[in-house]
Z-matrix of the N, CA and C atoms (Angstrom, degrees):
N
C 1 1.436
C 2 1.530 1 110.68
N 3 1.321 2 117.79 1 -42.42
C 4 1.461 3 122.36 2 -179.46
C 5 1.520 4 110.87 3 -66.87
N 6 1.327 5 117.13 4 -39.13
C 7 1.458 6 121.02 5 178.98
C 8 1.518 7 110.56 6 -64.41
N 9 1.298 8 116.57 7 -41.84
C 10 1.471 9 121.56 8 179.72
C 11 1.539 10 110.34 9 -62.26
N 12 1.334 11 116.96 10 -43.96
C 13 1.455 12 121.70 11 -179.45
C 14 1.551 13 111.43 12 -63.56
N 15 1.345 14 115.56 13 -42.27
C 16 1.472 15 119.56 14 179.16
C 17 1.523 16 110.85 15 -66.10
N 18 1.306 17 116.97 16 -39.96
C 19 1.462 18 121.15 17 178.50
C 20 1.518 19 109.85 18 -63.33
N 21 1.314 20 116.49 19 -42.04
C 22 1.454 21 120.72 20 179.04
C 23 1.519 22 111.01 21 -62.55
N 24 1.330 23 117.41 22 -41.55
C 25 1.471 24 120.64 23 177.74
C 26 1.520 25 110.87 24 -64.62
N 27 1.317 26 117.61 25 -39.03
C 28 1.465 27 121.16 26 178.73
C 29 1.525 28 110.62 27 -64.20
N 30 1.335 29 116.66 28 -41.80
C 31 1.457 30 120.87 29 179.26
C 32 1.538 31 110.09 30 -64.86
N 33 1.319 32 117.16 31 -42.95
C 34 1.469 33 120.92 32 178.45
C 35 1.526 34 111.51 33 -63.78
N 36 1.316 35 116.59 34 -42.27
C 37 1.468 36 121.09 35 177.99
C 38 1.516 37 111.14 36 -63.16
N 39 1.320 38 116.39 37 -43.59
C 40 1.472 39 120.89 38 178.80
C 41 1.517 40 110.56 39 -63.44
N 42 1.333 41 116.89 40 -40.97
C 43 1.457 42 120.32 41 178.14
C 44 1.518 43 111.69 42 -63.68
N 45 1.324 44 116.41 43 -41.15
C 46 1.474 45 120.62 44 178.64
C 47 1.527 46 110.64 45 -64.82
N 48 1.298 47 117.95 46 -44.30
C 49 1.473 48 121.31 47 178.02
C 50 1.513 49 111.34 48 -62.55
N 51 1.329 50 116.31 49 -40.99
C 52 1.459 51 120.36 50 177.53
C 53 1.522 52 111.04 51 -61.62
N 54 1.322 53 115.98 52 -43.49
C 55 1.460 54 120.37 53 177.96
C 56 1.512 55 111.37 54 -60.79
N 57 1.303 56 116.73 55 -44.97
C 58 1.472 57 121.09 56 179.99
C 59 1.523 58 110.34 57 -62.19
N 60 1.330 59 116.43 58 -44.46
C 61 1.464 60 119.13 59 -178.01
C 62 1.530 61 111.95 60 -70.52
N 63 1.338 62 117.99 61 -36.16
C 64 1.463 63 118.62 62 -179.73
C 65 1.513 64 112.00 63 -74.82
N 66 1.321 65 117.45 64 -25.38
C 67 1.471 66 119.37 65 175.34
C 68 1.519 67 110.04 66 -70.82
N 69 1.306 68 116.09 67 -16.77
C 70 1.452 69 121.08 68 175.10
C 71 1.499 70 112.84 69 83.18
N 72 1.294 71 112.64 70 163.41
C 73 1.463 72 120.15 71 -179.52
C 74 1.525 73 110.96 72 -79.04
N 75 1.336 74 117.60 73 -17.47
C 76 1.470 75 118.84 74 -175.85
C 77 1.511 76 112.73 75 -61.30
N 78 1.324 77 117.20 76 -40.21
C 79 1.458 78 120.34 77 179.00
C 80 1.519 79 111.53 78 -65.40
N 81 1.311 80 116.30 79 -43.43
C 82 1.458 81 120.59 80 178.76
C 83 1.529 82 109.87 81 -64.68
N 84 1.323 83 116.54 82 -46.60
C 85 1.465 84 119.69 83 -177.88
C 86 1.534 85 110.55 84 -65.80
N 87 1.326 86 116.30 85 -37.48
C 88 1.471 87 120.38 86 178.54
C 89 1.509 88 110.39 87 -58.61
N 90 1.325 89 117.24 88 -49.28
C 91 1.458 90 120.69 89 -177.95
C 92 1.519 91 113.98 90 -74.33
N 93 1.310 92 116.72 91 -38.22
C 94 1.461 93 119.39 92 -175.27
C 95 1.528 94 113.61 93 -72.10
N 96 1.323 95 117.58 94 -21.55
C 97 1.466 96 120.78 95 -179.81
C 98 1.535 97 112.64 96 -101.58
N 99 1.325 98 116.31 97 -0.59
C 100 1.461 99 120.29 98 -174.55
C 101 1.510 100 113.10 99 -58.52
N 102 1.306 101 118.71 100 -47.32
C 103 1.464 102 121.17 101 -176.60
C 104 1.523 103 112.03 102 -60.87
N 105 1.311 104 116.77 103 -33.68
C 106 1.464 105 121.12 104 -179.85
C 107 1.524 106 111.70 105 -65.71
N 108 1.325 107 117.15 106 -38.73
C 109 1.466 108 121.79 107 -174.24
C 110 1.523 109 113.95 108 -97.47
N 111 1.300 110 118.79 109 -21.59
C 112 1.458 111 122.81 110 -169.86
C 113 1.529 112 112.06 111 -61.53
N 114 1.333 113 114.57 112 132.50
C 115 1.461 114 121.94 113 174.25
C 116 1.519 115 116.40 114 83.25
N 117 1.325 116 117.31 115 -4.76
C 118 1.472 117 120.01 116 -179.03
C 119 1.521 118 110.62 117 -100.98
N 120 1.312 119 115.88 118 145.02
C 121 1.467 120 120.79 119 172.81
C 122 1.516 121 106.08 120 -87.20
N 123 1.309 122 116.60 121 114.02
C 124 1.463 123 121.48 122 -174.01
C 125 1.518 124 111.11 123 -110.04
N 126 1.306 125 116.26 124 133.63
C 127 1.453 126 121.49 125 173.83
C 128 1.524 127 107.44 126 -69.09
N 129 1.321 128 117.00 127 115.73
C 130 1.455 129 121.57 128 -173.93
C 131 1.515 130 113.35 129 -71.96
N 132 1.336 131 116.82 130 -10.12
C 133 1.463 132 119.99 131 176.13
C 134 1.504 133 111.55 132 -92.99
N 135 1.342 134 116.55 133 -3.52
C 136 1.458 135 120.98 134 -175.05
C 137 1.530 136 108.06 135 -130.62
N 138 1.324 137 116.50 136 -110.73
C 139 1.468 138 121.84 137 -175.87
C 140 1.528 139 111.78 138 -65.30
N 141 1.295 140 119.16 139 -27.72
C 142 1.462 141 121.84 140 -179.87
C 143 1.505 142 114.98 141 -82.12
N 144 1.336 143 118.49 142 -9.96
C 145 1.465 144 121.51 143 -178.42
C 146 1.522 145 111.79 144 -58.31
N 147 1.320 146 116.62 145 -40.53
C 148 1.456 147 120.72 146 179.51
C 149 1.538 148 110.56 147 -63.98
N 150 1.341 149 116.56 148 -40.68
C 151 1.467 150 118.47 149 -179.54
C 152 1.537 151 110.39 150 -67.84
N 153 1.315 152 118.50 151 -37.17
C 154 1.460 153 121.15 152 176.96
C 155 1.531 154 108.78 153 -59.93
N 156 1.340 155 117.33 154 -43.55
C 157 1.463 156 120.76 155 177.77
C 158 1.529 157 112.27 156 -62.99
N 159 1.326 158 116.46 157 -41.04
C 160 1.476 159 120.88 158 179.05
C 161 1.529 160 110.14 159 -63.78
N 162 1.310 161 117.00 160 -45.16
C 163 1.473 162 120.49 161 179.88
C 164 1.528 163 110.90 162 -63.40
N 165 1.328 164 116.96 163 -41.18
C 166 1.468 165 120.62 164 180.00
C 167 1.535 166 111.53 165 -66.48
N 168 1.318 167 116.98 166 -37.11
C 169 1.464 168 120.53 167 178.74
C 170 1.514 169 111.24 168 -69.66
N 171 1.314 170 116.87 169 -29.18
C 172 1.463 171 122.10 170 -176.18
C 173 1.528 172 112.74 171 -87.21
N 174 1.317 173 117.71 172 -31.13
C 175 1.463 174 122.52 173 -169.39
C 176 1.527 175 110.81 174 -128.51
N 177 1.318 176 116.73 175 114.50
C 178 1.474 177 121.81 176 -177.39
C 179 1.529 178 111.88 177 -63.37
N 180 1.317 179 117.64 178 -33.04
C 181 1.467 180 120.56 179 179.72
C 182 1.530 181 109.78 180 -64.17
N 183 1.317 182 116.02 181 -43.70
C 184 1.464 183 121.24 182 178.76
C 185 1.511 184 110.56 183 -65.73
N 186 1.332 185 117.75 184 -43.63
C 187 1.460 186 121.17 185 179.22
C 188 1.526 187 110.72 186 -58.95
N 189 1.328 188 116.29 187 -44.28
C 190 1.460 189 120.83 188 179.28
C 191 1.530 190 110.96 189 -64.71
N 192 1.322 191 117.39 190 -42.27
C 193 1.454 192 120.63 191 179.85
C 194 1.519 193 111.08 192 -61.78
N 195 1.322 194 116.04 193 -42.80
C 196 1.481 195 120.50 194 178.69
C 197 1.512 196 111.61 195 -63.40
N 198 1.311 197 117.45 196 -39.13
C 199 1.487 198 120.48 197 178.17
C 200 1.518 199 110.65 198 -61.08
N 201 1.324 200 116.48 199 -39.44
C 202 1.468 201 120.72 200 -177.61
C 203 1.521 202 114.52 201 -81.95
N 204 1.347 203 117.45 202 -27.43
C 205 1.467 204 120.82 203 -171.79
C 206 1.523 205 115.46 204 -120.83
N 207 1.293 206 117.42 205 -7.21
C 208 1.465 207 120.10 206 179.80
C 209 1.525 208 113.19 207 82.25
N 210 1.308 209 114.68 208 177.34
C 211 1.459 210 122.19 209 -177.74
C 212 1.534 211 109.83 210 -70.91
N 213 1.319 212 117.32 211 134.94
C 214 1.465 213 119.57 212 177.56
C 215 1.522 214 111.00 213 -72.78
N 216 1.317 215 115.61 214 169.08
C 217 1.471 216 120.70 215 174.78
C 218 1.526 217 109.96 216 -78.39
N 219 1.324 218 116.06 217 -39.11
C 220 1.455 219 121.33 218 -177.79
C 221 1.526 220 110.10 219 -137.80
N 222 1.328 221 114.48 220 154.55
C 223 1.462 222 121.59 221 175.21
C 224 1.518 223 107.49 222 -131.82
N 225 1.330 224 115.33 223 139.08
C 226 1.453 225 121.51 224 176.91
C 227 1.523 226 107.70 225 -130.48
N 228 1.327 227 116.43 226 118.63
C 229 1.455 228 121.20 227 -179.87
C 230 1.531 229 107.77 228 -97.76
N 231 1.331 230 114.52 229 114.45
C 232 1.454 231 119.38 230 -178.91
C 233 1.518 232 112.85 231 -85.49
N 234 1.309 233 117.40 232 -25.17
C 235 1.462 234 122.19 233 -177.66
C 236 1.517 235 108.85 234 174.50
N 237 1.321 236 116.71 235 -170.45
C 238 1.465 237 118.80 236 -177.65
C 239 1.519 238 112.88 237 -69.76
N 240 1.340 239 117.33 238 -17.05
C 241 1.467 240 119.80 239 179.77
C 242 1.523 241 114.85 240 -114.29
N 243 1.342 242 117.68 241 -1.18
C 244 1.466 243 120.49 242 -174.70
C 245 1.525 244 111.09 243 -131.39
N 246 1.327 245 115.45 244 130.23
C 247 1.466 246 120.85 245 175.36
C 248 1.524 247 107.75 246 -145.16
N 249 1.329 248 115.64 247 146.31
C 250 1.464 249 121.42 248 177.89
C 251 1.516 250 109.21 249 -125.51
N 252 1.327 251 114.75 250 137.94
C 253 1.457 252 122.06 251 172.36
C 254 1.514 253 107.78 252 -110.23
N 255 1.320 254 116.56 253 140.31
C 256 1.444 255 120.79 254 179.44
C 257 1.528 256 108.92 255 -121.01
N 258 1.322 257 115.84 256 124.48
C 259 1.469 258 123.84 257 176.45
C 260 1.528 259 106.00 258 -111.17
N 261 1.319 260 117.65 259 97.38
C 262 1.459 261 121.98 260 -171.54
C 263 1.532 262 111.84 261 -65.34
N 264 1.308 263 117.98 262 -49.03
C 265 1.475 264 119.73 263 -173.41
C 266 1.527 265 112.35 264 -65.34
N 267 1.306 266 118.04 265 -25.57
C 268 1.471 267 119.89 266 177.53
C 269 1.530 268 111.89 267 -104.21
N 270 1.336 269 117.20 268 7.55
C 271 1.467 270 122.65 269 176.28
C 272 1.531 271 112.48 270 54.16
N 273 1.338 272 115.26 271 50.85
C 274 1.468 273 119.87 272 179.56
C 275 1.510 274 111.85 273 -124.64
N 276 1.302 275 115.95 274 128.70
C 277 1.443 276 122.29 275 167.81
C 278 1.533 277 104.93 276 -110.29
N 279 1.315 278 116.31 277 123.30
C 280 1.466 279 121.39 278 -176.97
C 281 1.521 280 107.62 279 -114.07
N 282 1.314 281 115.47 280 119.55
C 283 1.449 282 122.60 281 -176.64
C 284 1.528 283 109.12 282 -105.28
N 285 1.332 284 116.44 283 125.70
C 286 1.460 285 122.59 284 177.95
C 287 1.535 286 107.67 285 -112.34
N 288 1.316 287 115.71 286 132.86
C 289 1.464 288 120.54 287 177.49
C 290 1.525 289 108.58 288 -129.84
N 291 1.325 290 115.59 289 123.39
C 292 1.461 291 121.69 290 179.86
C 293 1.523 292 111.50 291 -95.85
N 294 1.313 293 114.95 292 145.53
C 295 1.459 294 122.03 293 172.10
C 296 1.522 295 108.14 294 -70.00
N 297 1.322 296 118.52 295 152.06
C 298 1.460 297 119.16 296 177.58
C 299 1.534 298 112.52 297 -66.10
N 300 1.308 299 118.04 298 -18.39
C 301 1.467 300 120.89 299 -175.80
C 302 1.521 301 114.22 300 -99.19
N 303 1.322 302 118.16 301 -21.10
C 304 1.462 303 120.70 302 -173.48
C 305 1.519 304 110.68 303 -129.00
N 306 1.339 305 115.40 304 146.87
C 307 1.470 306 119.93 305 179.07
C 308 1.528 307 110.04 306 -93.75
N 309 1.340 308 115.83 307 45.48
C 310 1.460 309 120.92 308 171.57
C 311 1.526 310 107.29 309 -130.49
N 312 1.306 311 116.35 310 154.29
C 313 1.458 312 121.08 311 -172.11
C 314 1.506 313 113.49 312 -113.97
N 315 1.299 314 115.29 313 159.94
C 316 1.450 315 122.19 314 159.52
C 317 1.522 316 104.58 315 -100.34
N 318 1.303 317 117.29 316 154.00
C 319 1.458 318 119.20 317 -177.82
C 320 1.506 319 111.78 318 -133.44
N 321 1.322 320 114.58 319 155.11
C 322 1.455 321 122.41 320 176.19
C 323 1.513 322 107.75 321 -140.14
N 324 1.330 323 116.27 322 139.09
C 325 1.470 324 122.00 323 177.03
C 326 1.514 325 109.40 324 -114.45
N 327 1.328 326 115.21 325 145.05
C 328 1.460 327 120.63 326 174.53
C 329 1.522 328 108.52 327 -157.63
N 330 1.315 329 117.22 328 166.08
C 331 1.478 330 119.72 329 175.21
C 332 1.525 331 110.37 330 -64.04
N 333 1.320 332 115.81 331 153.92
C 334 1.455 333 121.55 332 -179.38
C 335 1.536 334 109.26 333 -72.14
N 336 1.322 335 117.82 334 128.74
C 337 1.471 336 119.48 335 177.18
C 338 1.528 337 111.09 336 -65.73
N 339 1.324 338 116.10 337 144.19
C 340 1.473 339 121.64 338 178.30
C 341 1.533 340 111.04 339 -55.47
N 342 1.310 341 116.64 340 -38.21
C 343 1.475 342 119.97 341 -178.96
C 344 1.526 343 110.95 342 -59.53
N 345 1.317 344 117.41 343 -36.51
C 346 1.464 345 120.10 344 178.51
C 347 1.531 346 110.53 345 -67.73
N 348 1.314 347 116.08 346 -42.37
C 349 1.477 348 118.88 347 -178.06
C 350 1.523 349 111.42 348 -61.51
N 351 1.319 350 117.85 349 -27.38
C 352 1.480 351 120.84 350 177.48
C 353 1.531 352 111.89 351 -72.99
N 354 1.318 353 118.04 352 -14.78
C 355 1.459 354 121.92 353 -177.32
C 356 1.522 355 113.86 354 -91.32
N 357 1.311 356 117.23 355 -10.93
C 358 1.466 357 120.01 356 -177.88
C 359 1.527 358 109.89 357 -108.15
N 360 1.328 359 117.98 358 160.35
C 361 1.471 360 120.31 359 -179.22
C 362 1.536 361 111.66 360 -53.67
N 363 1.317 362 114.98 361 137.83
C 364 1.456 363 121.28 362 -175.89
C 365 1.521 364 113.96 363 -56.40
N 366 1.331 365 117.23 364 -37.80
C 367 1.466 366 120.04 365 -178.47
C 368 1.538 367 111.98 366 -69.14
N 369 1.310 368 117.91 367 -15.82
C 370 1.459 369 120.75 368 179.38
C 371 1.528 370 112.12 369 -106.45
N 372 1.317 371 118.35 370 -1.99
C 373 1.463 372 121.80 371 -173.43
C 374 1.515 373 114.03 372 -92.79
N 375 1.328 374 118.47 373 9.90
C 376 1.471 375 120.60 374 -179.06
C 377 1.520 376 110.68 375 -76.32
N 378 1.298 377 115.75 376 120.55
C 379 1.468 378 122.63 377 177.10
C 380 1.510 379 107.75 378 -112.76
N 381 1.318 380 116.45 379 130.29
C 382 1.451 381 120.40 380 177.22
C 383 1.551 382 108.87 381 -62.31
N 384 1.323 383 118.94 382 136.41
C 385 1.464 384 121.53 383 -175.02
C 386 1.542 385 113.08 384 -57.47
N 387 1.315 386 117.97 385 -34.38
C 388 1.466 387 119.47 386 -177.55
C 389 1.526 388 111.97 387 -100.17
N 390 1.313 389 117.12 388 7.25
C 391 1.465 390 119.51 389 179.94
C 392 1.512 391 110.25 390 -78.61
N 393 1.309 392 114.41 391 158.36
C 394 1.460 393 119.57 392 176.25
C 395 1.498 394 111.52 393 135.24
N 396 1.321 395 114.78 394 164.52
C 397 1.444 396 118.72 395 -179.45
C 398 1.528 397 110.81 396 -66.54
N 399 1.292 398 115.37 397 139.15
C 400 1.456 399 121.64 398 178.45
C 401 1.520 400 108.41 399 -90.37
N 402 1.303 401 116.50 400 137.97
C 403 1.465 402 120.78 401 -178.32
C 404 1.491 403 111.81 402 -93.66
């Protein structure tokens, strides 16, 4: 009886470890680094580059968007389900929102609000007058 119970515990432990490993490190890294990045406007070419990589590894929608549009100028992590990319020269703010059940996002694009441009360094805040997402 004792041998059977120990074997059962070993099988359950192995199954749990397998589940953790197959879910990948991206989910763990995404959640464990959230507090460090949350709420800050990060230069995606500098300190925010790591967060952009974490978001792309965690969310296929974000990875695909980055492949098609390149690295943003800034990243803002609102929470575990919300992230925004800012492309200053093309006047695009891209908002990604994840479902609580899936690590994929829906996205919305819009012009960058003036209030946001006042928060970033002046030399990087130049937006071309005709730039922006086309409707």
